Every structure is written in C-alpha cells, then in structure tokens.
N, C-alpha and C positions, 0 to 999 in steps of 0.2 A: 369457500373460500377463505384465503387468510388474511387476516387485518393487521397489515406491519408499519409500526412508526419509527419514523425515520430521525433520529436527531443531526443536525447541521444542514439545514435545510438548502442553503447555499453552496454545499461544498461540492467540490467534483466530482467526486466518488457519488455523494447522494445523489446529484442531477441524474448522474448516466442510470443507478439502479432504477430510480425512478422510471426512468424512458425503457430501461429493458425491462424490466417486470410490469409495462402498460401492454406491450406486446400480447400478454395474456392478463389482460384486463378482467376477463370471465374470472380468472384463477386468485389473482390479488388486486387486495383494493390498499395502497398505500398512503397513507399522511406524511407529511414533515413536518417538523416544529423547529425554531430557534430553543436553545437555550442560555443564549446569552442575558439572560436575567431570570426571574425566579418564578414567572406566568408560568411555564414547564409544570412548577411542582399542584396547579392546578386544577390541573389535565385529567380525566379519569384515564387511567391505563386499562383497566379491566377489559375494556372493548377491543383489544390488541391483543394478536397472538403471537407476534413477535416486535421487539424493540431491536433496530439496527444502527446500532449508537456510532454515529460517524464523527462528530462535533467534538472538535479539539484542537490545541494550538499544533500546528505542523510542522512549523521549519525549527528549524536546530537552530539555538541561538549560544552564546557563550558567557552573556549579559549577567554577570550575579543579581541583577536587579529584576529578572524576569523569573529567577530559580522557584519564587514563593508561587509565581502566578501560573507557571508549570504544571505544578503538584496541585493547584485548586482546580485546575482546569480538567487535566489530564488523569488524574489518579483520583480526587475526593467528589468532583462532579459524577464520574463513571459510577463509584461505587455508589454515591447517593440513588440515583437514575435507577443501577440494578435493583437497589433495596426498595426504593418504590414499585418497580413492576414485580420482583416476587412479592411483595404484600398484598399486592391489584390481580395476582393473578396471572399472570403474563406467561406464557409458555415456555419461550425462549428469549435469551437476551445474545445478542451478537456484538461484540465488541473489534475494533477496527485499531488494532496496534502496529506493530511494523519490525521489520528485518533489523530494526536499530538496535533493538534490545540486546542484539549480542555485538553491538561496538560498531566499529568505523571498518571501513576497506581497508586490505593491505595490499602494501607492493609485493607480498609473495601472494601464494594461492593459499586462499581462506576457504574450506570448505564446512557447513553447517551440515549437522547430523544430529539424531536426535540424542545423541551422548555428548552435545556441544551444550556447555552451560551459560544462560544468560551472562553479560558482562559489560553494561549500558558505559559507554564512555561518555555520556552528556547528560545533566539531566532531563531533557527529551526523554530518551531513553530509558530512563532509571523511573520516571513518572508513569510511563507508558507500562511497565512490569508491577510497578506495583500497584497499579489498576489491575492488570490480569489479575495479581495475583490476591486482591481485596474483591473481586467478583468470583472467582472462582471457589470462595469459601461459603458463599451462598449457594451453590448451587446441590440439587437435590434433586428425587424424582420427579418431580413436579416443575421444575425450576431448570433448565437446561441454560449452559452458559458455553459460549463457542468465544474464543480466539482467533483472529485470522492475521498473521505475521505476514504481510505484504513485503517485498521487494519492491525497488523502485518501479512506480505505475506510469504507462506514459497513455496517452491516448490524442484525440483528437482537440485542442484548446486546453493541453493538461497545464501544470503548473512545473515549475521546479527548475530540474537541470537538462529535461529533455530539449525542452523551446531553446535553451541556450545551446545546447549542441546541434541542433536542428539549422540553427540561424548561422553557426560556422559552417555545416555540411553546403549550405546555400549558397556560401560567399568565397569560402577560402580555397584557393588553387592548391594549398599544400597541406595535411598533416601527419603529425606524428604516426610512428607504422610501430608502435607499441602493442604487444600483445597480451590483453587481457581475460577478462571474465567475470560479467556479472548476472545474477539472477535480474532477470527485467520479468515485466505483466503487464501484458497490454488491460486495457480498462474493459475491454469487452470479456475477456477471460476473466476476469476478478466478479463482476457481474453476474456471468451464470454460475462461477463459483458459488455466490451469496445464494443465488437463485435455487440451487440443489439442495444448499446445507438447510435452506427453509422447507423446502419439500420433504425433507429425508427426517426434519427434526432433529438436528445432527446437534453432537456437543462435542465440546474439545477442543485442541489446537491447531489449527492448518497451518501449512507452508505453501502457497500457490505460487507458480513463476509458470512463464512461458516451456514448451517443451526443450527447447534448445537453450542453451546460455548464449549470451550476446560478447560479442565483441565490440568496444567504441570505436575500434578502427571500421570492422565491418557495416554497422550501425552508421557512419558517419558516410560509408560507399554506396550505403542503401539509399539513406535520405539524398544526398547528392545526384544519385541515378533517378529519384522522380522528377528532381528538379532539371537535370539535363547539364547538371554541372562537372565537370571533372576533374579529379584531385590526385596530386602525385604525394603517394605517401614514401617520406623518408625516414630510417632511421638515426640523421643525423642530431634529432634532439632529444634521443632517449638516454644518454646518459644523466644529461640535466633533469629530466622526467623523473628517474630515477633516485634520482639525487633529493628533488625537491619534494614526491611523493611521502615521505611519510612525515615531512613538515610543515607543509601547505595542505588545507584541509581541500578547497578547492581542486586541484591537480588530483587530489586522493581518491577524492568523489568520481572525477573521471576516469582516470587511468588505473585504481585500486581495483584488489579480487575481493569481491564478496559474493559465493554461491552458497544456494542450498543442495543437500546432494541429491540428485533426481529422484530416489525413493521415497525421499522428502515429503515429495508434492504428488507423490500419485495421489489420485482418487476414484471410487469405484463406480464414475460414471462421466464419461468427457467433459471438460470443462474448457477447455480451449480451444474456440471455435474460432480462433484465428492463427494462422501459424505465422510466423513473423516477417517475410515480405507481405503478405496480405496487413499486416495490423502498421507497418509503417507507410504503405500507403493509403489508408484509412486515415492515420494519422494527418500528412499530408495534403493530403487531397479531401478527403470524407467519401472516398468510393474506394 
C-alpha cells in the first residue's frame, strides 16, 4: 500500500485526488494536511511514500504588495517541504506547477514544445518556476521529484474561468465566433495521471492535457447544448476582440491561444479517462 500525504487539504485538486484514490482504498492510503501555519513541520513525514504538494496561492495578481507572499508560499514553502520530505526518507515529491510558467496566452497561435523556454509574465508564474528549480536540485536516486505543469483545469465545482464561461453559455443568446485553441485538462484526467505517476514511481516534468485542443466557441456551444440553450455565433465582435486581446487580460484568457504540443502530453499509459463531450456533461450535470 502507498501512503500519500496531500498538502492543501481544502484545494479543488486535493479534494478530487482524495476521492479518486479512494476508489482503490486497498492500494492507496491518503492523509491531508494544511500548511497555512507551521504545524506541518511537527508531522513525521517518514511514514509516507509520497508527498503531493498542492497548497499555494493559485490566483494571478499584479498587486505588488502581494509579491513577497507569492514567493514565500509558492517558492519558499515548497522547497522547505521538499527538504523535510527528503531528510525523512520520503521516496517521491510531486509538485503542482502550471502552464503559466510559459507566460500568458496570445492572440496568435502559441504552441509550447520541449524547446520552449519558460518565460513567466508575472510573479505567480515566476514563483512557481523558482519552486520547480529549487526542488529539482534536491533530487537523487532515493528522492524522486515530479513537476506537473497543467493547463486550465475544469470539472464539477471548479473555480477560475470555466464557471464564468459556463454561466455565459447558460444565459447568452449571442457569442463571438472567434477561432482559438487552448489546452485544457479535466480534473479526472489529472487525477488519473497523478495516480499513474505514483504507481510507476516517476520523476521528471509532465505536461498533461485533454486529447483534443479546445476552442472556446465549441466549449460554449457544448455547455449550452447540455442546458438546452441555443446560441448564435457571430463574427461581428471579432475586430474588437482582436484589438483588445493583447491589452485586456480577461479577454486574452478567454479568446487567446495557449497550447502544448500534443506529443509533449503523451504518457505510456492512458490517463485521459474522459473525452471532451463527457467531461462537459460531468461538469455541468455531474453524470
């Protein structure tokens, strides 16, 4: 049996990973812990095979007053946890990073491959990248380090941009007919990849995504179909959106392009347990 400690006891990913692994409770034994205070430092890590570190500041902020906190939580805390894990004999440390280490989405096609150099555009992305670099230096044969850089994660009760788009899809009769491409990842696909990474005792950097790229227009259409809403797609707004996309972050997040090369996201076993249509149905209806 694998004993796993998950930081971020109330995080969206953490709650879903616990549920996912509970389907095989005879194989995985999970504990969760909050790292908001220093009590975590008193816990004996030696009884765990794996630390899955999910805790951190997830939202992107440009407020300079938040900069120190981002580095303190996303970088410094991550490295301290990894150091403690290594010193107490934990075999595998899994860190949840983000596609944001490559910068923002773009109004033109932006494909990330193995040759793409990370270039964070804010201190959220930079704090994640510095955390990655800090824990990689700790790796050796007996302490394996895993970095996962997921794109936008969605699923039932998810936070972030997806629920905002879903609300639009349920209510609006008109939506811009913009053709863009985004890498996205359903929560179940992420949970299954994490399970496989643990089973196979992996190390390295992973770039998971759904099997197909997502166009926001098609996602809106699929969500609307689930709820019986009909939407008319028009190109009338396209010139304004293209003008504003490089200037307005929210519009860039919705209509910009940001994708992983599909080869980058392949794995030796299938972790994509949900296709796009099924994932939208599960997200919107829970079935």
